[in-house]
C-alpha positions as CSV (number, residue, x, y, z in Angstrom):
1,M,-20.8,-88.5,-12.9
2,P,-17.7,-90.8,-12.3
3,A,-16.9,-91.8,-8.7
4,F,-13.8,-89.7,-8.7
5,L,-15.8,-86.6,-9.7
6,Y,-18.3,-87.3,-7.0
7,F,-15.5,-87.4,-4.5
8,V,-14.0,-84.1,-5.8
9,N,-17.5,-82.6,-5.7
10,A,-18.1,-83.7,-2.1
11,L,-14.7,-82.3,-1.0
12,G,-15.5,-79.0,-2.7
13,L,-18.9,-78.8,-1.0
14,L,-17.2,-79.6,2.4
15,L,-14.6,-76.9,2.0
16,G,-17.1,-74.4,0.7
17,S,-19.6,-75.1,3.4
18,A,-16.9,-74.7,6.1
19,G,-15.8,-71.4,4.5
20,L,-19.4,-70.2,4.4
21,V,-20.0,-71.0,8.1
22,A,-16.7,-69.3,9.0
23,T,-17.8,-66.2,7.0
24,L,-21.3,-66.0,8.4
25,L,-20.8,-66.7,12.1
26,P,-18.8,-63.5,12.9
27,L,-21.7,-61.5,11.4
28,L,-23.8,-62.5,14.5
29,R,-21.7,-60.1,16.6
30,Q,-21.8,-62.6,19.5
31,T,-18.9,-62.6,22.0
32,A,-18.5,-66.4,22.4
33,W,-15.0,-67.5,21.7
34,W,-16.0,-70.1,19.1
35,I,-17.6,-67.4,17.1
36,R,-15.0,-64.6,17.5
37,V,-12.2,-67.0,16.6
38,F,-13.3,-66.8,13.0
39,D,-12.4,-63.1,12.9
40,F,-8.7,-64.1,12.7
41,P,-8.1,-66.4,9.7
42,R,-9.7,-64.5,6.9
43,L,-6.8,-65.3,4.5
44,Q,-7.2,-69.0,5.3
45,I,-11.0,-68.8,4.9
46,V,-10.6,-67.2,1.5
47,A,-8.2,-70.0,0.5
48,G,-10.7,-72.6,1.6
49,L,-13.5,-70.9,-0.3
50,L,-11.5,-70.6,-3.5
51,L,-10.3,-74.2,-3.3
52,G,-13.9,-75.3,-2.8
53,L,-14.9,-73.3,-5.9
54,L,-12.1,-74.8,-7.9
55,L,-13.1,-78.3,-6.9
56,L,-16.8,-77.8,-7.7
57,L,-16.5,-76.2,-11.1
58,P,-14.7,-78.9,-13.0
59,A,-16.5,-81.7,-11.1
60,G,-19.8,-80.9,-12.7
61,A,-21.3,-78.9,-9.8
62,L,-24.2,-77.9,-12.1
63,A,-25.4,-81.5,-11.7
64,L,-26.3,-80.6,-8.1
65,A,-29.9,-79.6,-7.5
66,H,-28.9,-76.1,-6.3
67,A,-25.5,-75.7,-7.9
68,P,-26.0,-72.1,-9.2
69,A,-27.0,-70.9,-5.7
70,V,-24.1,-72.8,-4.1
71,L,-21.5,-71.3,-6.5
72,L,-23.1,-67.8,-6.1
73,A,-22.9,-68.1,-2.3
74,L,-19.3,-69.2,-2.4
75,G,-18.4,-66.4,-4.8
76,A,-20.1,-63.8,-2.6
77,A,-18.3,-65.1,0.5
78,V,-14.9,-64.8,-1.3
79,L,-15.7,-61.2,-2.3
80,Y,-16.8,-60.3,1.2
81,Q,-13.6,-61.8,2.8
82,A,-11.4,-60.2,0.2
83,A,-13.0,-56.8,0.8
84,R,-12.2,-57.1,4.6
85,I,-8.6,-57.9,3.7
86,W,-8.2,-55.5,0.8
87,P,-7.2,-52.4,2.9
88,Y,-4.2,-54.4,4.3
89,T,-2.6,-54.9,0.8
90,P,0.0,-52.8,-0.9
91,W,-2.6,-51.9,-3.6
92,H,-4.9,-49.9,-1.2
93,R,-4.4,-46.2,-0.5
94,R,-2.1,-45.7,2.5
95,Q,-3.8,-44.4,5.6
96,V,-0.6,-43.0,7.1
97,R,1.6,-40.8,4.9
98,D,5.3,-41.4,4.6
99,S,7.6,-39.0,6.4
100,Q,10.3,-37.1,4.4
101,R,12.3,-35.9,7.4
102,P,15.9,-37.0,7.9
103,P,16.6,-39.9,10.3
104,N,18.2,-37.7,13.0
105,D,15.2,-35.4,13.3
106,P,14.4,-34.8,17.0
107,N,10.7,-35.4,16.4
108,H,11.2,-39.1,15.6
109,L,10.1,-41.9,18.0
110,S,10.8,-45.6,17.4
111,L,9.1,-48.5,19.2
112,L,9.7,-52.2,19.3
113,V,6.9,-54.5,20.4
114,T,7.6,-58.1,21.2
115,N,5.6,-60.9,22.7
116,V,8.5,-63.0,24.0
117,L,6.5,-66.2,24.9
118,M,6.9,-66.6,28.6
119,Y,8.1,-70.2,28.4
120,N,10.8,-69.3,25.8
121,R,14.1,-69.3,27.7
122,D,16.3,-68.0,24.9
123,A,16.6,-64.3,25.7
124,S,19.7,-63.8,23.7
125,R,17.8,-63.6,20.4
126,C,15.4,-61.1,21.7
127,L,18.2,-58.9,23.2
128,G,20.1,-59.2,19.9
129,V,17.1,-57.9,17.9
130,I,16.6,-55.0,20.3
131,R,20.3,-54.0,20.2
132,E,20.4,-54.2,16.4
133,Q,17.3,-52.0,16.0
134,R,18.1,-49.6,18.9
135,P,14.4,-48.4,19.3
136,D,13.6,-45.6,21.6
137,V,11.0,-47.6,23.5
138,V,10.7,-51.4,24.0
139,L,7.5,-53.1,25.0
140,A,7.8,-56.7,26.0
141,V,4.8,-58.8,27.0
142,E,4.3,-62.3,28.3
143,T,7.2,-61.5,30.7
144,D,7.8,-63.0,34.1
145,E,10.5,-62.4,36.7
146,W,13.0,-64.5,34.6
147,W,12.5,-62.3,31.6
148,L,12.8,-59.2,33.7
149,S,16.2,-60.5,35.0
150,Q,17.3,-61.1,31.4
151,L,16.0,-57.8,29.9
152,Q,17.4,-55.7,32.7
153,R,20.7,-55.8,30.8
154,L,19.1,-53.1,28.7
155,T,18.8,-50.7,31.6
156,P,22.1,-48.8,31.0
157,D,20.8,-47.7,27.6
158,Y,17.1,-47.7,28.7
159,P,17.1,-46.0,32.1
160,Y,13.4,-45.1,32.1
161,T,11.3,-48.2,33.0
162,C,8.0,-49.4,34.2
163,H,7.5,-53.1,34.9
164,A,4.7,-55.5,35.8
165,P,6.3,-59.0,35.5
166,L,3.7,-61.8,36.1
167,P,3.8,-65.6,36.0
168,N,0.5,-65.9,34.1
169,T,1.7,-65.0,30.5
170,Y,0.4,-61.4,30.9
171,G,3.4,-59.7,32.4
172,M,4.5,-56.4,30.8
173,L,7.9,-54.7,30.7
174,V,8.6,-51.2,29.3
175,F,12.1,-49.8,28.7
176,S,12.7,-46.4,27.3
177,R,15.8,-44.3,26.2
178,L,13.6,-41.2,26.4
179,P,12.1,-39.8,29.6
180,L,8.8,-41.2,30.7
181,V,7.2,-38.1,32.0
182,S,4.4,-40.1,33.5
183,K,3.9,-43.9,33.9
184,E,1.3,-46.1,35.4
185,I,0.4,-49.7,35.4
186,Q,-3.4,-50.3,35.4
187,F,-5.5,-53.4,35.7
188,I,-8.5,-52.2,33.8
189,L,-10.9,-55.1,33.9
190,D,-8.9,-58.1,35.1
191,P,-6.6,-58.2,38.2
192,G,-4.2,-60.4,36.3
193,V,-3.9,-58.4,33.1
194,P,-1.8,-55.2,33.3
195,S,-1.7,-52.3,30.9
196,F,0.7,-49.3,30.7
197,H,-0.4,-45.7,30.4
198,G,2.0,-42.7,30.3
199,R,3.8,-40.1,28.3
200,V,7.2,-40.0,26.7
201,R,9.2,-36.9,25.9
202,L,10.7,-36.8,22.4
203,P,14.2,-35.1,22.0
204,S,12.3,-32.1,20.6
205,G,10.4,-31.7,23.8
206,V,7.1,-32.9,22.4
207,E,5.2,-35.3,24.7
208,A,3.3,-38.2,23.3
209,N,0.7,-40.3,25.1
210,L,1.5,-44.1,25.3
211,H,-1.0,-46.9,25.9
212,F,0.3,-50.4,25.9
213,L,-2.1,-53.3,26.1
214,H,-2.2,-57.1,26.1
215,P,-5.8,-58.2,26.8
216,K,-6.9,-61.9,27.0
217,P,-7.9,-63.5,23.7
218,P,-11.3,-65.2,23.2
219,A,-10.1,-68.8,23.7
220,P,-11.4,-71.7,25.8
221,Q,-8.2,-71.8,28.0
222,E,-8.1,-68.0,28.4
223,S,-11.5,-66.3,28.2
224,K,-14.7,-67.9,27.0
225,T,-15.9,-64.7,25.4
226,S,-14.3,-61.6,23.9
227,T,-16.2,-59.3,26.3
228,R,-13.4,-58.1,28.4
229,R,-10.9,-57.8,25.5
230,D,-13.4,-55.7,23.5
231,A,-14.3,-53.5,26.5
232,E,-10.6,-52.9,27.5
233,L,-9.9,-51.6,24.0
234,L,-13.0,-49.4,24.0
235,L,-12.3,-48.1,27.5
236,V,-8.9,-47.0,26.4
237,G,-10.4,-45.5,23.3
238,R,-12.8,-43.5,25.4
239,A,-10.0,-42.2,27.5
240,I,-8.1,-41.1,24.4
241,Q,-11.1,-39.2,23.3
242,A,-10.6,-36.9,26.3
243,H,-7.4,-35.5,24.9
244,D,-6.3,-34.4,21.4
245,G,-2.5,-34.8,21.8
246,P,-0.2,-37.1,19.9
247,T,-1.1,-40.7,20.9
248,I,0.3,-44.2,20.3
249,V,-1.5,-47.5,21.2
250,A,0.6,-50.7,20.9
251,G,0.8,-54.2,22.0
252,D,-0.4,-57.8,21.4
253,L,-4.1,-56.9,21.3
254,N,-5.2,-60.5,20.6
255,D,-7.3,-59.1,17.9
256,V,-6.9,-58.5,14.2
257,A,-7.0,-55.1,12.6
258,W,-10.0,-56.0,10.4
259,S,-12.3,-57.2,13.2
260,R,-15.3,-55.1,14.0
261,T,-14.1,-54.3,17.5
262,S,-10.7,-53.2,16.4
263,E,-12.3,-50.9,13.8
264,L,-14.8,-49.6,16.3
265,F,-11.9,-48.8,18.7
266,R,-10.0,-46.9,16.1
267,R,-13.0,-44.8,15.1
268,L,-13.7,-44.1,18.8
269,A,-10.1,-43.0,19.5
270,R,-9.5,-41.4,16.1
271,L,-6.4,-43.5,15.5
272,L,-4.7,-44.5,12.2
273,D,-3.3,-48.0,11.2
274,P,0.0,-47.7,9.4
275,R,-0.5,-51.2,8.0
276,V,-3.3,-50.0,5.7
277,G,-1.9,-49.8,2.2
278,R,1.4,-51.4,3.2
279,G,0.7,-55.1,3.9
280,L,-0.5,-57.4,6.6
281,L,2.9,-58.0,8.4
282,P,1.4,-61.0,10.2
283,T,3.2,-61.6,13.6
284,F,1.5,-64.8,14.8
285,H,2.1,-67.8,14.5
286,A,5.8,-67.5,13.9
287,D,6.2,-71.2,13.5
288,Y,3.4,-72.0,11.1
289,K,3.4,-70.2,7.7
290,L,-0.1,-71.3,6.8
291,L,-1.6,-70.1,10.2
292,R,-0.6,-66.5,10.5
293,W,-2.4,-63.2,11.1
294,P,-1.5,-59.8,12.5
295,L,-2.0,-59.8,16.3
296,D,0.7,-57.3,17.4
297,H,-0.2,-53.7,16.5
298,V,0.8,-50.1,16.7
299,F,-2.0,-47.5,16.1
300,H,-1.4,-43.8,16.4
301,S,-3.0,-40.4,16.0
302,A,-2.8,-38.3,12.9
303,H,0.0,-36.2,14.4
304,F,2.5,-38.8,13.2
305,R,3.7,-39.9,9.8
306,L,5.6,-43.1,9.1
307,Q,9.4,-43.4,8.8
308,D,9.7,-47.2,9.0
309,L,7.5,-50.3,9.7
310,K,8.8,-53.9,9.6
311,R,8.4,-57.3,11.1
312,L,11.6,-58.5,12.8
313,P,13.3,-61.9,12.8
314,H,12.2,-64.9,14.8
315,I,13.3,-64.8,18.5
316,G,12.1,-68.2,19.6
317,S,8.6,-67.0,20.4
318,D,5.3,-67.8,18.7
319,H,5.1,-64.1,17.8
320,Y,7.5,-62.0,15.6
321,P,8.5,-58.7,17.0
322,I,7.4,-55.6,15.1
323,Y,9.3,-52.3,14.8
324,I,7.9,-48.9,13.9
325,R,9.6,-45.5,13.6
326,L,7.2,-42.5,13.6
327,S,7.7,-38.8,12.9
328,Y,5.8,-36.2,14.8
329,E,4.6,-33.9,12.0
330,P,1.4,-32.1,13.2
331,Q,1.2,-29.8,10.2
332,G,-1.6,-31.2,8.1
333,W,-2.7,-33.8,10.6
334,Q,-6.3,-33.0,9.9
335,A,-5.9,-34.1,6.3
336,Q,-4.7,-37.5,7.5
337,E,-7.5,-37.8,10.0
338,A,-10.0,-36.9,7.4
339,G,-9.7,-40.3,5.9
340,L,-11.1,-42.0,9.0
341,E,-14.7,-43.1,9.2
342,A,-16.6,-41.1,11.8
343,M,-18.4,-42.6,14.8
344,N,-22.2,-42.7,14.4
345,A,-25.0,-43.2,16.9
346,A,-25.0,-47.0,16.4
347,D,-21.2,-47.2,17.1
348,R,-21.6,-45.2,20.3
349,L,-24.4,-47.4,21.5
350,E,-22.4,-50.6,20.7
351,A,-19.4,-49.3,22.6
352,R,-21.5,-48.4,25.6
353,L,-23.2,-51.8,25.7
354,K,-19.9,-53.7,25.3
355,I,-18.3,-51.7,28.2
356,R,-21.4,-52.1,30.4
357,E,-21.4,-55.9,29.7
358,A,-17.8,-56.2,30.7
359,I,-18.2,-54.2,33.9
360,E,-21.2,-56.2,34.9
361,E,-19.3,-59.4,34.2
362,K,-16.4,-58.1,36.4
363,V,-18.7,-57.3,39.3
364,A,-20.5,-60.6,39.0
């Protein structure tokens, strides 16, 4: 083989091997950050695997001692990664049905979720997006006292509030046009990581449960494992199991919708993902097109149908805001929920073990 083809072959092997490792490591179900980080870039891993295949095929890969096995392994990895991403493409069947009700229906609820990036000091762009969209509820995370002072300009239009500003990038601010019938800030597993739990009353009088979260990501500078992030999601999911009313969970979950923990959480809480069948809507990283995945989410119970879902313009943060408008339509909610995969004994055991591990880690 010519020297150039040897180089192309070697590059293809390098890319393919890296893609295989990135595909296989998450299957270990370990919580170490350097394993869980590979849950996020599935699109990028697919791109690396495909590029590896393209480089190997014309470079005479069959000259390698185990070329057929290598190509088969790369092809299998591509198919596996594609299967994980497939539900979040427009070609998949939608999990949440579209609403046909008029925009002024009193059973509608709109929510804007934004990670403002605490060190971002351009509040005008964030305020501009909020005022343009006019959501019923605003959730802003990574908010410190400076951000509270800036976003308090919303108070005349959003008189119902609940705030926990913090200087550690985990502050949380909630503004609502609609009455917050109950509201509480909880620190579920970490004294520096707040979450919001309450109920909002729609104009029709219907009350919906709200859970807003922003757990720490598995990263060396944040948390060396995903244990507490996973357990916080599952503890909230277990709490949601205790009631069957309309429910919304939103926030920067520092997890992607296709991760095992995220799927386990949704099965536990019986929640739907409006992204399924509509597209990824990646919200992070706002500044790097080739390194994006969906970190900011809104999940909801089957009592709601979807009126609108969109990613909003750049506000100077490393996250894009996301906007959703839901319609409370309880008729036929069982049909929507029927599409969810049911919890099994293995799921329940895994959830209990994850929660127990996080509690033991907290006590220690």
